[in-house]
N, C-alpha and C positions, 0 to 999 in steps of 0.2 A: 112269492113272485108267480105271475101267471105263466103257464106253459105255452110257449111259442116254438116255431121251428128253430129260431136262433137262440132262444133262451129256454133251456130245460132246467127244471129244478134239480138241485144237487141233494142227494140223500146221503146222510152220514150214518154210519153204524157205530154205536158206542160199544167198545169192547173193553172189558175189565182185564187188565194184564195180571198175570200170576195165577189165573184160574183156567182149568181145562175147558176147551170149547166143545160144545156138542155139534151134531151134524147141522142143525139149523143155523147156528151162529157162524159156522165155517162157511156155509153157503152165502150168507149175507156179507161176510167179510170179503170173499173173493169177488162178488158182484160189485161191491163198492169200489174196489181197486180198478175194476174194468171201467166203471163209469167215470171215475176221476181222470183216468187216462184219456178217455174219449173227449171229455170237456176241454182238457189241455190241448189236444190236437186240433179241435175245432177253433179254439181261441187263437191259436197260431195261424191257422189258415185265414181267418177273418182279418187279422192284422196285415197279412201280406196282400190280401185283395184290396184293402183300403189304400195302402201305399202305392199300388200300381195304378189304380183308377184315378187318383187325385193329381192335379197339376200344381205341384209344389216346387219352388226354386229355392236354393240355399241363400240365406241372407248373410251378406258380408258383415263382419264385426265392425262397429264404429269405435274408433279410438278417441278417447276424451283428451282435451288439451291438458298440459301440465299444470295450468293454473287451477283447474278443477280438482286436482289431486291434493287435497288438503288433509290427507290422513296422517297418521303417526309416522309412517315409513316413507314419506315423500323425500326424494333426493334434493340436495341443494344445487342451485345453479353453479356451473363451473366457470368462474369469472377470471381467475388469474392463477399462475403457476406458484405453488408454495415453495418456499426455500427449504433446502435440505436441512434436516435436523443435525446439529453438531453434537459430537460426544460430550457428555457432561464434564469429563476431566479436562478437555481442551478449553472449554469456557471458563473453568475454574482457574486454569493455569494463566490464561490471558488476563485475569483480573488480579493476579498476585504480583505486586511490586512493579517497579518501573523497568527492570532489566528485561523482563519478558516482553513488555510493550515496546521497548526500544528495539529489541531483536526482531519482532514481527514487522515493525515499521521499516527497518533496513533490509528486510528480506532474508535475514539469517534466522534459521529456526534452531531451537534448542531441544535437547532430548527431554521429553516430559518425564517428570519425576512421579510416576504413578506406581507401576509395579516394577520390581527388581531395580530399585534406585541404585545407581552407581555400578551396575553390572552391564556395561555396554560391551559389545562384541569387538575385540581388537582387530579381527580379521576383516572387518568391513572397511578398514582404512588402507588396505593393501592395494598396490597398483593393478593387481589382477584378481579375478574371482577364483577362490579356492574352495575345495570341498573336503570331505572327510579323509580322502586319500592324501591330499596335500598336507592336511593337519598332522596326519600320521608321519609323513616324511619330516616335518619340522621337529617332531619329537625324536627322530632318529639321529639328528645332527648332534654329534658329541661335543658339548660345550667345554669340556675340560681337557680335551686332547691338546697336547703341546707338540705333537709331531706335525711335520708338513705332509699330511696325508693328502689324498686327492681333493679334499674339501679346502685345503690351504687355510687351516685355522691358525690364527696368531696365538702366541702363548697367553695373551691377556684378553684381547678383544675378539668378538665373534663377528662373522661376516653378515649376520642377520640384519643389523640396523641399516647397512648399506644396500642389502638386497631388498628390504622393505620399501626403499625409496626409488627403486628402479625396476621396471617390469622385466627388462632383459636379464638383469642380474638375478632376479627372483626365479625366472624360468631356468636360468643356468644352475642355480643352487638346487632346485628340484630335480633337474636332469642328472646332475652329478650324484646327488644323494640316492636317487632311484637306481642309477647304474651301480653305485657302490653296494647297495642292498642286493641287487640281482647277482652281482659277481660273488658276494659273500655266500649266498645260498646255492650258487651253481646253476642258476636258471638262465634262459635266454633273456635278452633285453625285452622288457615288458612294453606294451603299448603306451602306458602312462609315461614311461621314460622317453620314448620316441616322440610323444606329443609335446612334451616340454622342450625337447631339443628342437623340434620343428618351429615352435612358437618363438624360441630364442633366435633362431636363424632368420625368421621372418622379420622380427623387430630390428635385427642388425642390418639387414638389407634395406629396410625402409629408412633407417637413420643415415646410412651411408649414401643413399640415393638423394635424400632431401638436403642434407648438410654435409657434403664430403669433406669440407675444410674445418668443421667444428666437431672434433672427436672428444667426447666426454670420457671420464674415467669409467662410467658405467658401460659404455659401448666397448671400450678396450678390454674391460674385465669380462664381458660376455664373449668376445672373440677368443680370449685366453681360455675360458672355460670350454668353449667349443673345440679348440685344439686339444685340450686335455681329454675331453670326452672321446674324441676319435682315437687318440693314442691308447687309452685304456681299453677301448673296444677293438683295437687291432686294425683300424682303418688308416693305414700309413699315408696313402695318397691324399686323402682329405685333410689329414693333419698337416701335411707339408704345405698345402695351399693356404690353410688357415694361419700357419706360422709365418709364411711369407707376408701375408697381409698384416699380421700382428707386428712384424718387424718394421714394416713401412709406417704403421701407425705410431709406433714408439719413436721412430726417427722424426716423424712429422711433429710430434709433441716436444721434441728437444732432447730425447735420450731417456734411458731407464731411470736415471736419478731424478728426473723431473716428473715422470709419470707417478700418479698417486698422491700428489700434494693436496688434492681436494679432500681426500679421506684422512681420518685421524691416523697419525703415525706412532709407531712404537720403536724407540731407540733408533730412529733414522730410517727404518724400513717399514713401508706401508703394506697393507694387505695386498694391494694390487701388484706391488713389486715382487712380493713373495709368490704370488700366483704366476706371474710372467716367468720368473726364474724356475719355478717348478715345471711348468710346461716346456720350457727350453731344455731342461735336463732330461725330461722324459723323452723328448725328441732325439736328444743325443744318444740315449740308451737304445732307442728303437733303431736308429739308422747307423750307429757306430761312427758318428761324426763329432766334431768339436762343438761345444756350445756356441750359440749365436751371440749371446750377450756376455760381456766381461763380468768377472766376479764382483759382487757387491761387498762393500766394506761395512763392518758392524762395529759397535762400541764394545768395550771390554766387559766381560762377565765370566767369572771362573766356574769351572767344573771341579775336578779334583786337582787340577793343575792350572796355571795361568791361562787365561783364555787366548786362543789362537787369533791373532789380529788378521792374518791373511793365510793363504794356502802355501806359504813358503816352506813351512815345516812338513807339509804333506807331499814333498817332492819325491819320496820313495814309497814303495809299496809297504815296507815295514812300518813306517810311521802311520800310515793309513790304518793298518790292522790294529795298531795300539789304540788309536782313537775309536775304532769300531768296538773294542772291548769296553772302553769307558762309556760310550754311548749306550751299549747294551745294559751295563750295570745301572746306569742312570735311569734307563727306561723301566727296569724292574723295581726301582724304588718308587713307592707310591707317595711318599712324603717329601716333596721337592718344593723349594721356594720358587718364587717367580724368576729370580735371577738365574737359578739353575735350569729352569724350563726354557728360558730365553737362550741360555748358553747351549743347551741341547739342540734347539732348533737351528741356531746359527752355525754351530760346529757341524751338524749333519749336512747343512747346505754346502759348507766349505769342503767337507770330505767328498761329497758326491761330485762337486765341480772338479776337484782334483783327480778323481777317478777317470773322468772323461778327458782330462788334459794331460795325463801322464805320458811322457815320451816312451817310445818303444825301447825296451832293454833286451837286446839280443843275447847278452851274456848271462842273464838271470834265468834260472830254471823255473819253468812254469809261470813266467811273468804275466803273459796274456790270460791264461786260465785263472790266475789269482785275481786279476783286475775284473774280469767278467763275473766271477763268483762273488766278489765283494759287492758289485753293483746289484746282483740278484739278492744278496743278503740285506742290503739297505732297503730295497723295495719290499721284500717279503716279510722281514721281521721288524725293522725299525720304522718303516712307513706303514706297515701292515696292509699292504695292497693284497687282495685275495689272489690266490694262485691261478684262478681262472681268467685273470685279465689278459688281454691280447698282447700286452707289452712283453710277456715272458717268452712268447714263441720265438722271436728272433734271438733273444739272449740265450735261450737253451740251445738253439741251433749253433750259434757261434761258440758256446762253451764246449759242446760235444766235439766240434771240429778242432778246437784248440787243444783239448786234452788228448785227442787221438794223435795229433801231430807231435805233441810233446812226448808221448809215450814212445813213438817211433824214433825220435831223436835220442832219447835216454833209455837205452836198452838194458842197463845194468839191473841187478837184482834190487827190487824195491824194499826188501827186508832190511837192507843196509844203506839205502839211499838217504841222504840227509834231508831231502824234501818230501819224505813219505808222509809226514804229518800234514803238510799243506795239501798233498794230493788226497789224503783221506778227507779233509775238510771240504775240498773242492767237489769231490764225488758225492759227499753227503748233501751239499747244496743242490747239485744236479738231480740227485734221486728224490729229494724232498719236494722240489719244484715240478719235476716231470711226472709226478704221480697224478692220480685222478683229481680234477677232470682234464688235466693237460697231457694225458698219456698219448704220446705220438709213436705209433707202431711199437717197436720193441726198445724205445729209448730208455725207459725206466729199468728194464731188465739188463740193459747194457751197464747202467750205473750200479745196479745192485751186484752184478757179477764182479765188477771192478772193485767194489767195496769189500766183497767177501775175500777176494785174493789179497787185498791190502791188509785186512784184519788178520788173516792167517800169517802174513809176514811179520806183523807187529804183535802177534800172539794175543789178540783181543778175542776173548771167549764169552764176554757177558755184556749186557747193555750198560751196566755201570762203567765198565772199562772203556766202552765205546764213547760214552759221554765225556769221560775224563780226558781222553785223547783229543776230542774235538775242542774242549775248553782250553787246551794248551795253545791252540792257534788263536782263537777268539773267545774271550770269556763271555759266554752268552747267558749265563745265569739260568733263570727259569724260562727264558724265551723259547728255547728249542727243545724243552723236555718232551713235549708231546710229539714233535717231529722225530726226535731221537727214538722214541718208543716205536713209532710207525715204521721207520726205516730199518731199525734193528730187527723187528719182526719179519720184514721181508728178507733181510740177510740170513736170518736163522732158518727160514723155512723154504727159501727158493732153491731151485735146482740150477746146476751150472748152465750158463748161457754161452754157446759157442759161436757168437757173432764176431764181426770184424772188430779188432782191437778190444775184445772183451775178455781175453785171458792174458795173464801176466806170466 
C-alpha cells in the first residue's frame, strides 16, 4: 500500500517467543508497539470526524404485516375463547352409569370416587364450622358417664346427635365441655369457651326475635345450657335471668312433661328434661331456694333395694344419707348394667331434689349443716364437678355459718356427743372443698383446726382410722381416698388455729 498522510504502512516485527531478545530486536519490538498505538488512535479520530461532518438522520424501522410472517414461529390469530379444560377424573365419572348423569341433570352432585373412596369428612355436615380445637373438645365428652354431670349425659344416649342437628345446641355443648375442662385444670375461662357461649347467646336472641311463639327443643336446650354455664361459672344474676326465661318457655310449651317430646326418650325422661332439672337444682343450691319445677316421676329399676318411686322415703336426713352410701358404692363399681346405671341417675336426681325440699328440723342436731354438706358431697363426688366451680362459693359460706351456729348452741364436750361422727364428716367435706383453688382467707384452716380437735376427742391418730370413721357416716368406698389423704396430711401437719369458733 502506498504511503499517504492518511494511510501509513504498518510494519510488523516477528518475534520468536521462548528465545532471549538482543538489543536490536528489543528496539524493533518497542517501536512496533508505538506504531500500532498511533494507527489505532488515528483511525478513531477519522471515524469521529466523518460522523460529525455527514448529514445523516436515523431511519425508523418498518414493521411488516402479520401476513408476511410465514415463518415457523408465526402466532395463530386469536379468534375465540377456548373452554377451560376439565379434570380427567370428572369426565370419566360423568360417563359412568346413569346415576351420575341423573345427579348432574338434577343439580345434585355426588362425591367423586377418585382418591380416598368412602373417606368423607363427617364434620363437613355439622351446622357450624369447627376446627382442631372443637374436634378435641368432642373427644373429651365422656360417652360412658351415667352421672348427671354438667353435660347432662343420659345413661344410654349421647347428646351429640341432637347437637349435630342444631347450631345453638352444638355451641352449648362446646361451651359446657370447654368450661368443664377449664374448671378441671384450674384455669380461667378460655377465649374459646367464651366464643362458643357468645355464639350460643346470639343464635338464641335471633330465634326469639324472629319467632317468639315457636320455641323448639333446641332453643330451650340452649337456654338451659346457658343458665347452667352461668351457675357453674358463679354468675348468679345472669343465671337468674336465664332461668326466669327458661321457666316461661317451659310453661309456654305446656309444662316440663311436654318438653322434650321431639327428642328420643329413655324410660319416660328425655335429655332435655334432665338438663332442665339439673339446671333447676343447681340454681336451688346456689340461691338456697326451693326448686322451680316439681319432681319428675320415673319408672322402676332397682339398685340394691327396690327402686324409689318418689321422694317420699327421703323425707328424713337419715334416709338420704343411706341412699348416698348406696350411690357411692354403685359409682365405684365399674361393671354395671344399663338398669343399674339408669337407677343411679334417677335416684341421684330424687335425692338431690329431696335435699332442697326438706323442711327445717329445729330439734335435730346439725340438721342444716348435714343438708348443706350432703349437697356439696353430691356435686363434688357423685356428679364430679371440679372444686373450682363457682357454685361451691355460696355453699361453703352457708356451711361455715351453719356449723358455727350449731357449735355455739351445743356447747357440750364433743368427745361424748352422739353427733360427733356427723360433725367429723361435715368438717371433712368443708375442708376438702375449701382447699385450693377455692381457698377463701383462712376458711380451710378453720375446718382443719376443727377436725383436729374432733379427732383428738375420738382418739383418731392415723389416716386409716380417719377414713374408717368417715365411712361410718357415708360409705364412700374409693371415691374419697385421695381427699382423705390430702385432708389428713393437713390435720397432721398444721398448727393450731385460734380463729373464731375454731377451737372446741
